[in-house]
C-alpha positions in Angstrom: 27.1 -11.3 -26.4 27.3 -9.0 -23.6 25.0 -6.9 -22.1 25.0 -3.0 -21.0 22.6 -3.7 -17.6 21.8 -1.4 -14.9 19.7 -1.7 -11.7 16.4 -0.1 -11.7 15.8 2.8 -9.6 14.5 2.9 -6.3 11.0 4.3 -5.8 11.9 7.3 -3.8 9.5 7.6 -0.5 7.7 10.5 -1.7 3.9 11.1 -3.4 3.2 9.8 -6.9 0.5 11.4 -8.6 -1.8 10.0 -11.2 -4.9 10.6 -13.1 -7.4 9.5 -10.1 -5.3 8.6 -6.9 -2.2 9.9 -5.6 0.4 6.8 -3.7 1.0 8.7 -0.7 4.1 7.2 1.8 2.3 5.0 4.6 1.9 7.2 7.5 0.3 5.5 10.3 -1.2 9.1 11.5 -2.5 9.9 8.6 -3.8 6.8 7.2 -4.5 4.3 9.7 -8.3 5.5 10.9 -9.3 6.4 7.2 -7.7 2.6 5.9 -9.4 0.6 8.6 -12.5 2.3 8.0 -12.0 1.7 4.6 -10.9 -2.2 5.4 -13.2 -3.3 8.4 -16.5 -1.3 8.0 -19.9 -3.4 7.1 -17.9 -6.3 7.0 -15.7 -5.8 4.3 -12.8 -7.7 6.2 -13.8 -10.9 5.6 -13.6 -10.5 1.9 -10.8 -8.7 2.1 -8.5 -10.1 4.1 -9.8 -13.7 2.7 -6.8 -14.4 0.7 -4.6 -12.4 2.4 -1.4 -13.4 5.1 -2.9 -10.8 7.3 -5.7 -9.3 9.0 -8.6 -8.7 9.7 -7.8 -6.9 12.7 -9.7 -6.9 15.8 -9.5 -2.9 16.4 -7.8 0.3 15.3 -4.7 -0.2 18.0 -4.1 -3.7 16.3 -4.2 -2.3 12.4 -2.5 1.1 14.1 0.7 -1.5 15.5 0.7 -3.5 12.2 0.7 -0.8 10.3 3.5 1.1 11.9 5.4 -2.1 10.7 4.7 -1.7 7.5 5.3 1.8 7.2 9.2 1.9 8.6 10.2 -0.9 6.3 11.9 -0.1 3.2 11.7 -3.3 1.3 8.6 -3.6 0.9 8.3 -0.4 0.4 4.5 1.1 1.8 2.0 3.4 0.1 -0.8 4.6 0.8 -3.7 4.7 -2.2 -5.3 8.1 -1.4 -8.5 9.1 -4.0 -7.6 12.8 -5.9 -10.8 13.9 -5.7 -11.6 13.5 -1.5 -8.2 13.3 -0.3 -9.5 10.1 1.4 -7.2 6.8 1.9 -8.8 3.9 0.0 -6.1 1.4 0.4 -2.3 0.3 0.1 -0.3 -1.3 -2.5 3.9 -1.6 -1.9 6.9 -3.0 -3.8 8.9 -5.4 -3.1 12.8 -6.7 -4.1 14.4 -3.4 -5.1 17.6 -4.2 -4.7 20.5 -4.4 -7.5 20.9 -8.2 -7.4 17.7 -8.8 -8.3 17.1 -6.2 -10.8 14.1 -5.2 -11.0 10.6 -3.7 -9.0 7.8 -5.9 -8.0 4.3 -4.8 -7.7 3.2 -6.3 -4.1 -0.5 -7.0 -2.7 -3.1 -3.6 -3.4 -5.4 -3.7 -0.7 -8.1 -1.6 -0.9 -11.5 -1.4 0.6 -15.3 -1.6 -0.7 -15.4 1.3 -2.4 -16.2 1.4 -6.1 -12.9 0.5 -7.8 -11.4 1.7 -10.7 -8.3 1.1 -13.0 -5.6 3.8 -12.4 
């Protein structure tokens, strides 16, 4: 048996619009301050970062340096999760293992702040 296999297409680094959120290519200049606030205000960092291999961050400058490294990456490819109604960045998501050798596109960790979470 022979399979007619074609590798998965890589997602473009562009804005993807859903029903309740937009996935915008991660841009520290546009997203850092709101993402830092969403993930660190009111003690949110303690719970949010408990099971992640990074954070919480000492301050906005420390977070911005880390975010700049993520924004420059192509695999994993990072996006800001932006609420469509408010236009405010609420979290991040990334995709990894996007090469033809792995034949797939895997969603990676998603981190969102304390704001109520909805399925999207």
